[in-house]
C-alpha positions, 0 to 999 in steps of 0.5 A: 790680745785680739777677741779670737785669740781671747776666745781661744785662751778662755776655752783653754782655761775652761776645758782645763778647770773642767778637766779638773773639776772631774777629777775632784769628783772622781777622786770623791767618789772613789773615796766613797767606794763608788768606782763606777762614777770614779771612772766615769768621772775620770773618762769625763776628766780626760776628755775635758783634758783632751780638749784642752791639750788640743787648743794648746797644740794649735796654739803651738803650731800656729806660733811655729807656723810663724803666728805669734800669740801675745804672751799675756798673764791671761796667757801664762794663767791658762798654761798655769791651768793646763798643767794644774789639771794634768799633775791632778788628773795623773795624782787622782788616778792613782789615788783612785788605785790605792782606794781600790787596793784597800778595799780588796784588802779590807774584805 
């Protein structure tokens, strides 16, 4: 893996990690009934997720064009981070909605 590919893969890991981290913070805020912060954090999570997904799309486009990347454990790790972030963000949004419903029902 050359330096350029390493930077791309590390950027994917970083953005996916940031996305999940923001979702974790969003869920913590929702648990405290701070839905404004939860929504802000989810917005930030989705923005980081878009960046990570764009990087993945660039890698896929390059491969489809015949510019194959070396598949390394680090590359696999970056894809694992991305898929984990996607799953966590989806579940977090569902849980925030549940917290909102619970708050309404408790009043």
